[in-house]
N, C-alpha and C positions, 0 to 999 in steps of 0.2 A: 530583482534578486538582492540578497543581502550582500553588502560589500565586505571586503576582507579586513577592514579596520576594526579595532576594538571599540565597542560602545558600552557604556555603563549607565544604568539607571540609578543614579545616586542623588542624594540631596533631599529626599523626601523624609518626613518624620516616620520612622519605622517603630513598630512595637518593640519593647526591650526583649532581647534574646535571652534565653536561659543561660546560666553560667557555662554549661557544657552543651553547646548546640549539637543536635543530632544531624549528621551530614551523611548522605549516601552519594558515593561516586560511581557513576556508570561509565564503563569503557565502551563508547559507541563506535560503530564501524565507519561512519561517514558523517559529514556535516549536513545539517538541514538545508534544503533548497531555499527556505524562507520560513516565515512564521504565519502565513495565511494558508491554512490547510486546503481551502477550496481550490488553490492553484496547482496542487501537486498530487502525485499518486504513490510516492515512495514511503517506505516505512521509517527511514531515518528522519524525514521531515515530520511525519505524524508523531513520532515519539517525542519530538521537541516542541510540538505545537498543539495539535488537537488533543493529545493524550495528557498533556501537562497544563496548558494554558486555557483550553476551552472545554465546554460541555456541550451536550446535544439534548434534544427533546427526550430521547430515550437512550439507554445504553445497554451493553451486554453485561450480564452477571459475570463475575470473575470466573475464568476457566470454562466458560460454556457459551452457547449461542442464545441462551434464554434472554428475553427482553425484559428490562426492568425500568421503572420510572426514573427520570432525571429532571431536566428542566420542565418537563410535563409531568404533573402528578398522576394524571389519568387521561384516558382517551375513549372516544366512542367511534365505532365503525358502522356505516350504513349497511343494510342487508345485501345490497348489490356490490359492496366493496369499493365504491367509488368516492365516498365521503369519509374523511377522517377529521374528527374534531378533538383538538388537544386542549386540555385544561392546564394552564401554566402554573408553576410554583410561584408563590408570592414571596417577597422579601429577599430575592436573590440579588447579590451585589456584584457589579463589575469591578475589576481590579482598580485599585487606587495606586497610581504610579507617579513618579516625578513629572511625567509628560501628559498625564490625564487624570483629572479629578471628576468622576461621574457625578451628575446632578440628579440622577434618578435611578431607580432599580430596573432590572431586566423586565421587559414586558413584550407584548405582542408585536410592537413596532420592530423590535430586533429580529424576531422570527421572520416576519414578512420580508424585511430587508435582506436577511441572510440568504434567502432563496431567490428573491427578485434580482439581486445583483448578478446571479449566475445565469439567468435566462433572458433578462430584459436588455436588449441592445441599446435601448434609450437611456438606461440607467448609467450615469457617469462612472459608476464603479464596475461596470461590466468589462471594461478594457482599460483599467487604471494603470496597468503595467504593460508597456509595449512588449509584444512577443509572447505574453502569457495568456492563458485561457483557463476556463474552469473545466479541466480535462476530465475529471471523474464524473462530474455532473453530466457532461456531454456523452462520455463513453457508455454511461448507463441509460442513455436515451431519456433522461429526465425531462428535457424540453418537450418531448412528446407524451410523457407519462403524466406529468402534473399540468392540469388545466389552469388552476388558479390557487393562490394562497391568500386568504382574506382574514383580516382582523375583525372579529365579531365584537370584542371589547378588549380592554387592556390585558386580560388574562385568558382569552379564548381565541384560538386560531383555527380556521377551517381550511383544510386542503381538499380540493376537488380534483379527481383524476379523470383522465379521458376514458379509461377503462380499468377494470379491476386489475390489481397488481399484487400477486401473492406475496412477494418479498418486501413490500413497501415499508412495513413497520421496521423490519430489520435494516432496510436501507437507511432509515432515519437515525439509526445508531452508528452509522459509518462516519468516517472522518470528514468527508466532504460536507456533511450536514451539520458541522459545528456552527454554533450560534455566535455571531459577532455583534458588536455594539454599534447600533445605528447612530447613537449620540456621538461616539468617538469618530465614526466615519464622517459625520456632518462637520465636526470640529476641524478635522484634517482638511476636508475639501474647502472649507472657508478660509483656511490658512494657506492654501496652495501646497500642502504637504502630503498629498495622497499616497505617495510612494512609501511613507513611513508606516502605513498600515501593514506592510509585509515585513517590517524590521522591528517595529515597536508594538507588539501585540497587546490587546486588551481583551480578556475573556472573563469567564466566571469559574474557571477550572481550579484545581487544587493548588497550582503553583503559579507564581508571578515571575516573569523573566526579569533578570537583574543585569546580565551582561552576556555578550556573545563575541567571540573571536573566531572567524572562519578557520576551519581545519585545526582548531586548538581546543576551545572550551565553550560550553554554554552553562551559565549559572542561573539558578532559580532559588527563590525563597518561598516558604509556605504562604499560602493565601490565608490571612487571619480571619477572613469573612466567608470562607468557602461554604456554600449552601448546605453541604452534607455535614461537615464538621472540620475544624482545623486539623490538618494532617499531623501525624506524629513526627515526621521529618521536618526539621527547621530549614535545611538547605539540601538542594539536589544539584549535583554537578555532573555534566556530561564531559568526560575527557575523551575527545575525539581522537581515535587511534585506529588508523586504517589498516595497519599491519596485524594479521591474525596472531603471529607469534609474540609480538610486543604486547598485545592485549592480554594474552595468556600469562606472560611474565609479570605484568602489572597486577593481574589477579592473584597470582601466587605470592607476590610480594606484599599484598594487602593494600596496594595503591588504588585498587577498585574493589568494590563489594559486589559488583554485578558486571557481566561482560556479554557483549553480543557475539553470537555466532562463532563458536570456537572452531578451529581447523580440526579435521579428524585426527591428524597426527598428534595434536595436543590433548586430546580427550583422555587417554589413559593417564597422563601426568596429572591432569586436573582432577580426575576421578579418584586418584590415589591420595590427593592432598586432604589431610584431616580437617582442614579449616574450610573446605569447600563442599557444597552439595551440588551435584550435577542433576538438575531438574529436567524432566522430559515432558513435553506437551503433545498435543494432537498434531500429526503431520498433515497440515492443511496447505500444501504448496505444490508447485510444479516449476521446473526449469525447462527452457526450450530455445530453439533457434527459430526466428521468424524470417521467412523469405518475403521480399516485397513482390507479391503475386501480381502486381499491376505492371511490372517492368520485365522485359526479357533478360535472361532466359527463364526467370522464375515464374513467368505467366503460364508456362507449360507444366501441367500436373505431372507428366512423365519425367520431367527434369527434377522436380521436387522429390518425387518418389525415388528416383535413382540416387540422388544425393543422400537421402535418408538411408537407403539400403547400403550405402558405402561406409557408414559409420558403425563401428563396433561399440555399441552403447554399454554393453555389459562390462567391457574392459574399461571404458571411461568411468563408469560408476564405481567399479572396484578401486581404481587408482585415485580418483578425485575425492570420493566419499569415504574410502577406507572402512567400509562396513556400516556406514551410517546413512545409507541411501538405497533406493531401489530404482530399477529401470522404469521410466515412465512410458505408458502405453497411450493413455488418453489425455486430453487437455484439462482434466480435473483429477484430483487425487482419489484413490480408492477409499479413503476415510469418509468421503462425502456420499450421502444417499444419491441415487440416480447414476452411479458409476456403472458403465457397461462392462461387465466381466467377460462377456462373450467375444470381445474384440481381441484379435491375436496381436502379439507384439510385432514390431517391425523385424523383418528378416535381415540378417547381416549376410550379404552376398556381393562382394566386390566385383566378381566377374560379371554377374548379371547387371550390376549397376553401370559398369563400363559399357556393356552392350546396349543398355537402354539409353544412355547418353548419346551413343553413336547413332542409334535409330532416331533420336530426336534432332539430329543434325547439329549436335553440340560438339565443337572441336576447339582445342586449345583454350579452354575456359579458364579465366583468371578472375577471382572474385575477392571481395573484401569481407572479412569476418570480424565483427566487433566483439571484443572480449569484455565480459562483465568486469568493471573496475573495482567492485567492492565485494566483500564476502557476505553471502546471504545464506539462510538455512537451505534454500533450494539449490545453491551452488556455492560451495565454500572457496573455490579457486577457479575463477573464470579464465584466467590466462592459461593455466594448465589444461583445462578442458579444451580451450581453443587450439592449443598445440596438438593435442591428440586428434582432434577433428581435422586439423590441417594435414596431419600425416595420413589419415585414412583417405581423405579426398585426393591427396597426391598419388596414392596407389591406384586411383582410377583415372588419372590424367588431369586432375583439376588442381591448379595452383591457387594458393590462398595467401593473402596478405592480412595479417592480424593487426587490428587497429584498436586502440582504446583511448579514453579521454576522461576528464573529470566527471564524476557521477551526475551532477546536475546538468551539465552540457550533454552528456550521454543520453539522459532521459528526454531532454528537449529535442535533440537532433534525431532521435529514433522515430519521432512522430512525423517527420518530413516525408510527404508522399513521393517525393522525387529521390528518396534515399536508395541508391543502387548498391545495396549491400545486404548481407545477412547479419541480423542483430541477435545477440545472445541476451535472453531476458528471462524473467521468472515472475511468479506471482504468489502471494500469500493471501488466502481467502479472508475476506473482510466481514462476511455476514452469515456464513454457514449454509448458504444456498447455492445450488449449482449455477444459477443465473449469474452469480458473481464471477464465475470462470467462463461459462459458455457464451454469455451475452456481453459482459464487460470487455472481454478480450477478443471476441471474434464476430460480433455483430456488424452489420453494414453501418449502423449508426456510430460505431466506435472507431471507424477509419479516421485517421488524423489525430486520435487521442491514444487509447490503450490498445487498439487493434494494430499492432506493429507490422503484421503481415499484409495489411491493406486488403484483406480478403473479404469478399462479399458474395455469399451464395444464397440465393433466394429461397431455396428449399430448406436449407439449414435455418435461415432467419425465421421462416414461417413456423417451424417446429418450436424454437425457443420462445418465440412471441406467443404462441398458443399456450405453452407451458406456464408462462407468467400470469395468464388470465384465469387460471383455475386454481382451486385450493386443495383438491384431492391429491395428496402426495404420491400415491401409487400411480395415478394417471400422469402426473407431472414427471415422475421418474421414467415412465415408459417413453414419453416424448423426448426427454433428454437423452435417453439411450439411443433413440433413432438419430438424433442430431449428431451424436458422437460417431456413428457409422459413416455419415456423410463427411464429417471432419477427417476421419482416418482415410477415406478414399481420396479426398482432395489434397490432403497433406500440405496445408499452408504452413505448418510447423514441422520441425524435427523435435518431437518431445524427447527430453533428456532424462530427467530424474525427479523423484519425489524425495526430498531430504528429511532427515530426522530432526525434529525441533528440540534442541538442547540448549540449556541456559545454565552456565556456572554461576552459583550464588554463594556468597560467604555465609557461613553458618550463623553469623551474628545477625543476619537479615531475617526479619519476621514478616509473615503475611504476604510474601511475594508469590504471585501465580504466573505460571507460563500460560498466558492467555492465548486463545486461538487466533485472535484477530489483530492483536497489537501488543507492544511492550508498554505496560502501564505501571505507574508508580503511586497511584492513589491507594491508600490504606496500608502502605508498606511502613515498617518500623525497623529500627536497628538498635542493638544493644550497645 
């Protein structure tokens, strides 16, 4: 993890800046967990690492889930869907920083290394930080999907899969698939400084990290050798501001030109400001409570369903979202194809919930509820939501202790299989495929990573596994709809809400898109 001290990458010869440098300040909601995106699953980390410092073989077009070339200029797919051959872009430069001067361009060695380190336990980079793992790679079951990654020549890489995988190309545009420098990794390993890989990143992306102070600021400068073209912005600054109201104040005062996740109560004020545009994107998210289904009393489905029945979700959404959210029914949003519209919402019935708990032999239950410590589009105020749930559960005889902690520690601790608590969590879709919700968050393979409910259902797993192996979207949707029925019956989550994706942007800012999958700064300009 990155320490709290300030570090600055200075002393290198930089290209002369224009007389009036273009600077964009982004009021971010949380500190990044680190700068190696393979180790994390949260949006705050991705915004400061994969979406700024790194690139991938392919990427999403702005504002959509369409796949476009990036570090790979083109690719070929075998008729059986098991072989992908990527033809790499030539002349791509890794960042030149005070701590690393690359001696070669990006090539196939970097691609092979970027994936091998995440799966190969014999690779010294597989476990270079104690207590960290490649969570996303594992939660998507990539160790069982990718059979091999092979360098055919310096600019051609062959991926062989164990079976056809319909979302695979979209998966390669995701943050965990960011391409890192093998040359830099080798240099750090030789110097005994492997930990710096997560604090002093080197990528091929549009911006170069300059300095970071935990819980305060992240500073970037434009990459003068970015493979697409040098960015219009000279400097990019993340002003880390965890309080929603303070972010809104900074935005209105002109101290930020872009802010993350406004509180619903601040939206009318921001919308009325003549210097701000309130941009809206696709609502590709869900918030939920995850029970640890492997530990009592949450190992009993009747207990989980009773607790769900005790919560007045409509009141919660009305209070916490203030009209900018809807009650969640399924573990994926209705904006995504394959959503099962036939599934009925949870019933709010405290009397029946109390009766079901008694029938399950649950008496004098006291539990821990972890409250989300940061504002996210899927849940703007975790503490307030937790208080409302606490009150509802108290009405059926369940006492609740609300717990919270620093965001990075929260995410790490939530994966502990021995966690005897209910954890508040949420997800923003990363690739426009139902698999990214239904498999990444709830498959047996994702236990210990993104499956915070520790839930494994073989019938559910068989359906989502079959859906990944076929390309017909209508048939895939039918299978995903069946999987959602099982999910609802088994209730490993209390689904809470689908949040409205809103982004306040200063009118001086040009070419910013509210992207579906990430907060991106490439191609952005400012007057």
